[in-house]
C-alpha positions in Angstrom: 120.2 99.0 72.7 119.4 95.8 74.6 121.2 97.1 77.6 119.1 100.3 77.6 115.9 98.3 77.3 117.0 96.0 80.2 117.8 99.1 82.3 114.4 100.7 81.5 112.5 97.5 82.4 114.4 97.3 85.7 113.4 100.9 86.4 109.8 100.3 85.6 109.9 97.2 87.9 111.2 99.4 90.7 108.3 101.9 90.0 105.9 99.0 90.3 107.2 98.0 93.7 107.2 101.6 94.8 103.7 102.3 93.6 102.5 99.1 95.3 104.0 100.3 98.6 102.4 103.7 98.2 99.0 102.1 97.5 99.3 100.0 100.7 100.3 103.0 102.7 97.3 104.9 101.2 95.0 102.1 102.4 96.4 102.3 105.9 96.0 106.1 105.8 92.4 105.8 104.7 91.6 103.4 107.5 93.1 105.8 110.1 91.3 108.8 108.6 88.0 106.9 108.7 88.4 106.2 112.4 89.4 109.8 113.0 86.4 111.0 111.1 84.0 108.7 113.1 85.4 110.0 116.4 85.3 113.7 115.2 81.7 113.2 113.9 80.6 112.0 117.4 82.4 115.0 119.0 80.8 117.4 116.5 77.3 116.0 117.2 77.9 116.5 120.9 79.0 120.1 120.3 82.6 119.6 121.5 84.2 120.9 118.3 83.2 123.5 115.7 82.3 123.0 112.1 85.7 124.1 110.8 87.5 121.3 112.8 84.9 118.8 111.6 85.2 119.9 108.0 89.1 119.6 108.1 88.9 116.0 109.3 86.3 115.3 106.6 88.6 116.8 103.9 91.5 114.7 105.2 89.4 111.5 104.7 88.5 112.6 101.2 92.2 113.2 100.4 93.0 109.7 101.7 90.4 108.2 99.4 91.8 110.2 96.5 95.3 109.0 97.3 94.0 105.4 97.1 92.6 105.9 93.7 95.6 107.7 92.4 98.1 105.1 93.7 96.0 102.2 92.5 95.9 103.5 89.0 99.5 104.4 89.0 100.4 100.9 90.0 98.1 99.5 87.3 99.6 101.8 84.7 103.2 100.7 85.5 102.1 97.0 85.3 100.5 97.6 81.9 103.7 99.2 80.6 105.9 96.4 82.0 103.5 93.8 80.6 103.5 95.4 77.2 107.3 95.3 76.9 107.8 91.9 78.4 104.9 90.2 76.8 103.2 89.3 80.1 
């Protein structure tokens, strides 16, 4: 029983590190998508690209923002679980 709990806590700790990495990657992705959106917006306003291309870049930015939220709360959830079972 103790061995099983120890193994599960180690697994949760691995999930914490993994979710933190995913969150940091999502932040970088959002930064890159923001820059891409700004450039695409300028090109769209100058008439160099059509609305479909502009809209796709806008959707990519929104997906990046969504990934940040999802990964942040996944990381928070795993920390709560780990804290509950370890008393932290």
